[in-house]
VMD Tcl script that builds the backbone (N, CA, C; Angstrom):
set m [mol new atoms 249]
animate dup $m
set s [atomselect $m all]
$s set {name element resname resid chain x y z} {
  {N N MET 1 A -9.426 0.836 17.176}
  {CA C MET 1 A -8.184 0.086 17.455}
  {C C MET 1 A -7.108 0.433 16.760}
  {N N GLU 2 A -6.210 0.030 17.512}
  {CA C GLU 2 A -4.520 0.950 16.274}
  {C C GLU 2 A -3.977 -0.320 16.144}
  {N N LYS 3 A -3.324 -0.328 15.070}
  {CA C LYS 3 A -2.609 -1.035 13.900}
  {C C LYS 3 A -1.195 -0.188 13.789}
  {N N LYS 4 A -0.711 -1.265 13.247}
  {CA C LYS 4 A 0.605 -0.576 12.490}
  {C C LYS 4 A 0.538 -0.858 11.239}
  {N N LEU 5 A 0.938 -0.293 10.186}
  {CA C LEU 5 A 0.520 0.004 8.784}
  {C C LEU 5 A 0.369 -1.027 7.978}
  {N N ASN 6 A 1.960 -1.844 8.616}
  {CA C ASN 6 A 1.975 -3.189 7.269}
  {C C ASN 6 A 0.791 -4.467 8.266}
  {N N GLU 7 A 0.231 -4.197 9.815}
  {CA C GLU 7 A -0.522 -5.251 9.923}
  {C C GLU 7 A -2.287 -4.737 8.986}
  {N N MET 8 A -2.308 -4.192 8.283}
  {CA C MET 8 A -3.643 -3.748 8.093}
  {C C MET 8 A -3.994 -4.618 6.764}
  {N N ALA 9 A -5.022 -4.980 6.452}
  {CA C ALA 9 A -6.093 -5.310 5.713}
  {C C ALA 9 A -6.088 -4.848 3.977}
  {N N ILE 10 A -5.835 -5.469 3.076}
  {CA C ILE 10 A -6.631 -4.800 1.645}
  {C C ILE 10 A -8.055 -4.012 2.087}
  {N N LYS 11 A -7.795 -3.068 1.382}
  {CA C LYS 11 A -9.493 -2.004 1.527}
  {C C LYS 11 A -9.663 -1.791 3.501}
  {N N GLU 12 A -8.564 -1.538 3.662}
  {CA C GLU 12 A -8.789 -1.177 5.409}
  {C C GLU 12 A -8.039 0.205 5.729}
  {N N SER 13 A -9.247 0.851 6.210}
  {CA C SER 13 A -8.744 2.741 6.221}
  {C C SER 13 A -8.548 2.830 7.381}
  {N N GLY 14 A -8.114 4.388 7.912}
  {CA C GLY 14 A -7.728 4.674 9.173}
  {C C GLY 14 A -6.938 5.953 8.957}
  {N N ILE 15 A -6.426 6.580 10.228}
  {CA C ILE 15 A -6.060 7.764 10.691}
  {C C ILE 15 A -4.785 7.478 11.055}
  {N N ILE 16 A -3.823 7.535 10.196}
  {CA C ILE 16 A -2.268 8.243 10.603}
  {C C ILE 16 A -2.230 8.627 12.091}
  {N N THR 17 A -1.810 8.044 13.378}
  {CA C THR 17 A -1.427 9.051 14.543}
  {C C THR 17 A -0.370 8.837 15.045}
  {N N LYS 18 A 0.492 8.303 14.736}
  {CA C LYS 18 A 2.238 8.497 14.806}
  {C C LYS 18 A 3.353 7.510 14.047}
  {N N VAL 19 A 3.958 8.452 13.670}
  {CA C VAL 19 A 5.368 7.960 12.729}
  {C C VAL 19 A 6.536 7.940 13.225}
  {N N ASP 20 A 7.164 6.667 13.539}
  {CA C ASP 20 A 8.330 6.499 14.632}
  {C C ASP 20 A 9.674 6.223 13.599}
  {N N GLY 21 A 10.496 6.069 13.930}
  {CA C GLY 21 A 11.851 5.317 13.494}
  {C C GLY 21 A 13.041 6.287 13.549}
  {N N ASN 22 A 13.962 6.219 12.920}
  {CA C ASN 22 A 15.196 7.052 13.239}
  {C C ASN 22 A 14.688 8.448 12.320}
  {N N LYS 23 A 15.402 8.961 12.148}
  {CA C LYS 23 A 15.575 10.620 12.067}
  {C C LYS 23 A 15.747 10.273 10.344}
  {N N THR 24 A 16.061 9.870 9.735}
  {CA C THR 24 A 16.189 9.914 8.163}
  {C C THR 24 A 14.932 9.116 7.570}
  {N N ILE 25 A 14.473 8.167 8.169}
  {CA C ILE 25 A 13.413 7.238 7.355}
  {C C ILE 25 A 12.197 7.863 7.997}
  {N N ARG 26 A 12.272 8.726 9.406}
  {CA C ARG 26 A 10.813 9.580 9.397}
  {C C ARG 26 A 10.788 10.805 8.279}
  {N N ARG 27 A 11.692 11.113 7.836}
  {CA C ARG 27 A 11.998 12.475 7.297}
  {C C ARG 27 A 11.524 12.426 6.346}
  {N N ARG 28 A 11.786 11.157 5.376}
  {CA C ARG 28 A 11.279 10.614 4.193}
  {C C ARG 28 A 9.843 9.850 4.197}
  {N N LEU 29 A 9.313 9.577 5.215}
  {CA C LEU 29 A 7.687 9.243 5.452}
  {C C LEU 29 A 7.115 10.451 5.118}
  {N N LEU 30 A 7.765 11.536 6.160}
  {CA C LEU 30 A 6.870 13.083 6.454}
  {C C LEU 30 A 7.065 13.693 5.085}
  {N N ASP 31 A 7.894 13.590 4.529}
  {CA C ASP 31 A 8.209 14.404 2.941}
  {C C ASP 31 A 7.011 13.642 1.888}
  {N N MET 32 A 6.767 12.647 1.738}
  {CA C MET 32 A 5.925 11.821 0.867}
  {C C MET 32 A 4.541 11.643 1.766}
  {N N GLY 33 A 4.123 12.818 2.634}
  {CA C GLY 33 A 2.829 12.771 2.965}
  {C C GLY 33 A 2.425 11.902 4.357}
  {N N VAL 34 A 3.565 11.019 4.634}
  {CA C VAL 34 A 2.581 10.287 6.160}
  {C C VAL 34 A 2.806 10.967 7.253}
  {N N VAL 35 A 1.820 11.695 6.890}
  {CA C VAL 35 A 1.874 12.936 8.511}
  {C C VAL 35 A 0.773 12.253 9.241}
  {N N SER 36 A 0.594 12.666 10.776}
  {CA C SER 36 A -0.200 12.410 12.001}
  {C C SER 36 A -1.370 12.903 10.928}
  {N N ASN 37 A -2.405 12.247 11.354}
  {CA C ASN 37 A -4.234 12.895 11.226}
  {C C ASN 37 A -4.131 12.818 9.377}
  {N N THR 38 A -3.844 11.979 9.112}
  {CA C THR 38 A -4.352 11.865 7.392}
  {C C THR 38 A -4.922 10.293 7.023}
  {N N LYS 39 A -6.049 10.403 6.504}
  {CA C LYS 39 A -6.564 9.233 5.841}
  {C C LYS 39 A -5.675 8.433 5.179}
  {N N ILE 40 A -5.515 6.935 5.722}
  {CA C ILE 40 A -4.739 6.345 4.787}
  {C C ILE 40 A -5.609 4.786 4.466}
  {N N THR 41 A -5.326 3.929 3.404}
  {CA C THR 41 A -6.159 3.095 3.189}
  {C C THR 41 A -4.632 2.075 2.718}
  {N N MET 42 A -5.131 0.593 2.903}
  {CA C MET 42 A -4.513 -0.394 2.265}
  {C C MET 42 A -4.620 -0.518 0.826}
  {N N VAL 43 A -3.818 -0.834 -0.123}
  {CA C VAL 43 A -4.564 -1.179 -1.442}
  {C C VAL 43 A -4.159 -2.395 -1.656}
  {N N LYS 44 A -2.850 -2.380 -2.313}
  {CA C LYS 44 A -2.497 -4.329 -2.289}
  {C C LYS 44 A -1.295 -4.095 -1.505}
  {N N LEU 45 A -0.866 -5.674 -1.439}
  {CA C LEU 45 A -0.181 -6.336 -0.432}
  {C C LEU 45 A 0.769 -7.533 -1.420}
  {N N ALA 46 A 2.287 -7.497 -1.537}
  {CA C ALA 46 A 2.418 -8.241 -2.402}
  {C C ALA 46 A 2.346 -9.701 -1.826}
  {N N PRO 47 A 2.876 -10.535 -2.416}
  {CA C PRO 47 A 2.856 -11.740 -1.617}
  {C C PRO 47 A 3.395 -12.399 -0.843}
  {N N LEU 48 A 4.593 -11.781 -0.204}
  {CA C LEU 48 A 5.138 -11.795 0.379}
  {C C LEU 48 A 5.463 -10.948 1.291}
  {N N GLY 49 A 4.419 -9.936 1.236}
  {CA C GLY 49 A 4.245 -9.201 2.392}
  {C C GLY 49 A 5.212 -7.775 1.911}
  {N N ASP 50 A 6.266 -7.525 0.697}
  {CA C ASP 50 A 6.470 -6.444 1.079}
  {C C ASP 50 A 6.694 -6.235 -0.807}
  {N N PRO 51 A 6.840 -5.335 -1.125}
  {CA C PRO 51 A 6.226 -3.821 -0.771}
  {C C PRO 51 A 4.602 -4.104 -0.155}
  {N N ILE 52 A 4.123 -2.994 0.341}
  {CA C ILE 52 A 2.578 -2.645 0.530}
  {C C ILE 52 A 2.225 -1.485 -0.606}
  {N N GLN 53 A 0.945 -1.220 -1.115}
  {CA C GLN 53 A 0.641 0.078 -1.918}
  {C C GLN 53 A -0.552 0.326 -0.911}
  {N N VAL 54 A -0.717 2.115 -0.616}
  {CA C VAL 54 A -1.447 2.489 0.349}
  {C C VAL 54 A -2.170 3.569 -0.786}
  {N N HIS 55 A -2.969 4.369 -0.118}
  {CA C HIS 55 A -4.125 5.959 -0.969}
  {C C HIS 55 A -3.861 6.065 -0.145}
  {N N LEU 56 A -3.509 7.651 0.005}
  {CA C LEU 56 A -3.463 8.816 0.783}
  {C C LEU 56 A -3.369 10.288 0.161}
  {N N ARG 57 A -4.172 11.051 0.559}
  {CA C ARG 57 A -3.735 12.225 -0.037}
  {C C ARG 57 A -4.201 12.307 -1.426}
  {N N GLY 58 A -4.978 11.524 -1.771}
  {CA C GLY 58 A -5.115 11.182 -3.339}
  {C C GLY 58 A -4.266 10.829 -4.469}
  {N N TYR 59 A -3.404 10.425 -3.765}
  {CA C TYR 59 A -2.192 9.160 -4.859}
  {C C TYR 59 A -1.469 7.918 -3.866}
  {N N GLU 60 A -1.365 7.097 -4.838}
  {CA C GLU 60 A -0.828 5.629 -4.308}
  {C C GLU 60 A 0.376 5.744 -4.440}
  {N N LEU 61 A 1.091 5.084 -2.828}
  {CA C LEU 61 A 2.393 5.307 -2.304}
  {C C LEU 61 A 2.580 3.704 -1.839}
  {N N THR 62 A 3.758 3.339 -2.821}
  {CA C THR 62 A 4.690 2.009 -2.569}
  {C C THR 62 A 5.411 1.991 -1.345}
  {N N LEU 63 A 5.257 1.257 0.061}
  {CA C LEU 63 A 5.914 1.546 0.820}
  {C C LEU 63 A 6.846 -0.168 1.443}
  {N N ARG 64 A 8.136 0.189 1.710}
  {CA C ARG 64 A 8.394 -1.449 2.036}
  {C C ARG 64 A 7.941 -1.801 3.636}
  {N N LYS 65 A 7.835 -2.660 4.118}
  {CA C LYS 65 A 7.552 -3.574 4.882}
  {C C LYS 65 A 8.183 -2.547 6.471}
  {N N SER 66 A 9.687 -2.743 6.474}
  {CA C SER 66 A 10.125 -1.939 7.099}
  {C C SER 66 A 9.617 -0.529 7.500}
  {N N GLU 67 A 8.950 0.122 6.617}
  {CA C GLU 67 A 8.601 1.506 6.847}
  {C C GLU 67 A 7.215 1.708 7.121}
  {N N ALA 68 A 6.787 0.537 6.735}
  {CA C ALA 68 A 5.139 0.410 7.015}
  {C C ALA 68 A 5.308 0.334 9.443}
  {N N GLN 69 A 6.161 -0.781 9.379}
  {CA C GLN 69 A 6.075 -1.371 10.438}
  {C C GLN 69 A 6.202 -0.062 11.637}
  {N N ILE 70 A 6.790 1.182 11.278}
  {CA C ILE 70 A 6.800 2.252 11.921}
  {C C ILE 70 A 5.483 3.637 12.090}
  {N N VAL 71 A 4.462 3.039 11.121}
  {CA C VAL 71 A 3.668 4.120 10.746}
  {C C VAL 71 A 2.392 3.175 12.038}
  {N N SER 72 A 1.966 4.521 12.786}
  {CA C SER 72 A 0.913 3.481 13.634}
  {C C SER 72 A -0.283 4.451 12.641}
  {N N VAL 73 A -1.267 3.415 12.869}
  {CA C VAL 73 A -2.748 3.611 12.352}
  {C C VAL 73 A -4.232 3.822 13.385}
  {N N GLU 74 A -4.951 4.593 13.665}
  {CA C GLU 74 A -6.148 4.345 14.123}
  {C C GLU 74 A -7.085 3.718 12.957}
  {N N ILE 75 A -7.593 2.575 13.567}
  {CA C ILE 75 A -8.533 1.869 12.049}
  {C C ILE 75 A -9.837 2.558 12.164}
  {N N ASP 76 A -10.397 2.744 11.139}
  {CA C ASP 76 A -11.841 3.407 11.052}
  {C C ASP 76 A -12.756 1.965 11.291}
  {N N ASN 77 A -14.183 2.294 11.696}
  {CA C ASN 77 A -14.790 1.385 12.095}
  {C C ASN 77 A -15.244 0.599 10.615}
  {N N GLY 78 A -16.047 1.830 10.122}
  {CA C GLY 78 A -17.054 1.774 9.005}
  {C C GLY 78 A -16.324 0.887 7.663}
  {N N GLY 79 A -14.589 0.472 7.473}
  {CA C GLY 79 A -13.916 -0.078 7.121}
  {C C GLY 79 A -14.016 0.588 5.494}
  {N N GLU 80 A -14.265 2.158 5.186}
  {CA C GLU 80 A -14.633 2.469 4.028}
  {C C GLU 80 A -13.080 2.020 3.221}
  {N N LYS 81 A -13.904 2.298 1.862}
  {CA C LYS 81 A -12.292 1.842 0.593}
  {C C LYS 81 A -12.709 3.204 -0.236}
  {N N HIS 82 A -11.419 3.712 -0.560}
  {CA C HIS 82 A -11.050 4.829 -1.244}
  {C C HIS 82 A -11.995 4.563 -3.103}
  {N N ASP 83 A -12.371 5.406 -3.716}
  {CA C ASP 83 A -12.414 5.695 -4.835}
  {C C ASP 83 A -12.122 6.175 -5.879}
}
mol reanalyze $m
mol bondsrecalc $m
mol representation Tube
mol addrep $m
C-alpha cells in the first residue's frame, strides 16, 4: 500500500518510491538522503502533526509536514521498526 510520508503512523516503515515537489524543495530532500528505494521509518510526530521525525540511512531526520506530503512511500506489510 502506498502512502504519503505525512500519513504514516509511528513505527510504520516503508520504502520511498517517489519525491515530488518544486525543484528547490526536491533538491533539498534529495541532498538529505530522501531518495527512492530508501527504507524509512516514522519515529515521532509532533502533537499538531508538524514537524515529523523519521529514521533513514542510519540517522534521524526532522521534516516539515509540507515536505513530508511530497514523499510517497510503499508501506512494509511487516511493520518493522528500526533499532
